[in-house]
N, C-alpha and C positions, 0 to 999 in steps of 0.2 A: 618861419623856421623852414629851412630847406636842407635836403640831404643829397649827397653825391650819389649818382647812379652807379659809379664804378666801385668805390670803396665803402660807401654807406656812412661816411662821416658827416657831421653837421657842418653846414656852410653858412656863414653870416650872410644876411640879405644884400649887403653893399659890396661884396667881393665878386670878382668875375671869374676866378679859378678856385679849385679845391686846394686848400693849403696842405693836404697830405699827399695826394696823387697827381695834382696838376690838371685834372679834368676841367674843361671849360664849363662855365656856369650855364650855358645854353642847355646842357644835358642834366641839369639839376631837377630833381623831382620835388615838387612842393607837397608837403605832408599836410593834410587837412586834419583838423581835430575831429575825433569821432563825433558823429551826430548823436546828441542825446535825445532820447525818446521822451516826448512830453506826455506826462500822465494827465489824462482828462478826468476830472472829478465831476460826475454827474450829480445833480441834486438828488439826494436820497429821498425816497418817498416815505412819508410817515407810516409807521407800522399800522396796518389796519387791524382794528379790534375784531376778533372773530365773533360771529353772530352767536348769541346765547341759545343754548339748547333747552332752556327752561320751559318754553311753551310746548315743545315737542314731548319733553319728558312728562309734563303735567297731563298732556293729552293721553299719553300712553298709560299713565297710572290711573287716571280717571276713567279711561275706557274700560278698565277691568273692574274698578270699584263702583263707579256710577256711570254706566254706559251712555246715558243721555247727555251728561256733562262732557264725557269724553268725545262723544260725537260732535258736539259743538266746538270743543277745543281743537279737535282734529281738522275740522273745516277751516277754522280760523288759522291754524298753523299752516295748512296748505296754501291759503291765500296770502298770508303775510310773509312767510319765510322766503329768503333768497338763496339760502344754502341748500344744496342738494341732499345732504345727509339729514338735515332737519325736515325737508319735504318728505323724504322716505319714511322717517320716523313718524311724522304726522299721518302719512298714508296708512302705515301699519296700525296706528292707533284708531284711525277712522274705520278700517276694516274690522278690527277687533270689536269696536264699539257697535258697529252695524250688526255683526253676528250676534253679539250679546243682547242687543235690543230685540232682535227677532226672537231669540230664545226666551227672553223675558215675556214677550207677548204670547208666545206659545204656552209657556208655563202658567201665565195668568189665565188664559182660556181654559187650560186643563183644571186648574184649581177652582175656577168659577163653575165649571161643569160638575166637578166632584162635590162641591158644596151644595149646589142647587139640584143635584140629581135626586135626592130623597124627596124633594118637594113634588117632583113630577112623576114619581114612580107609581104606576097604576096598580101595583100589586097590593098596596095597602087598602084594607077595608075598614071603614069606620062604622 
């Protein structure tokens, strides 16, 4: 398909002059069809299943209820987890469990001393 440069009318490919204005075909502009953009479809990646927070949550709960179990679960959670939020939650559980284990040991020592103190009190006379 060609168009005349002088008048803009369509000129058949086999003619040598414009049928409207008489312009020679040498001055004819060939109109190209607009290039269509090809859409590339990339292979979609399968949706990744988010890592479960169950271990980190269990470590957090057990660090408060049973600090020794929470300590173990916190260590396992830190080692196994790949997700940063799970690692942070496991670290928090680990810190809470460690603090509570130390407090339990201190309280056990205090209770033991209170229970055994009357046995060693030299003020009793028999």
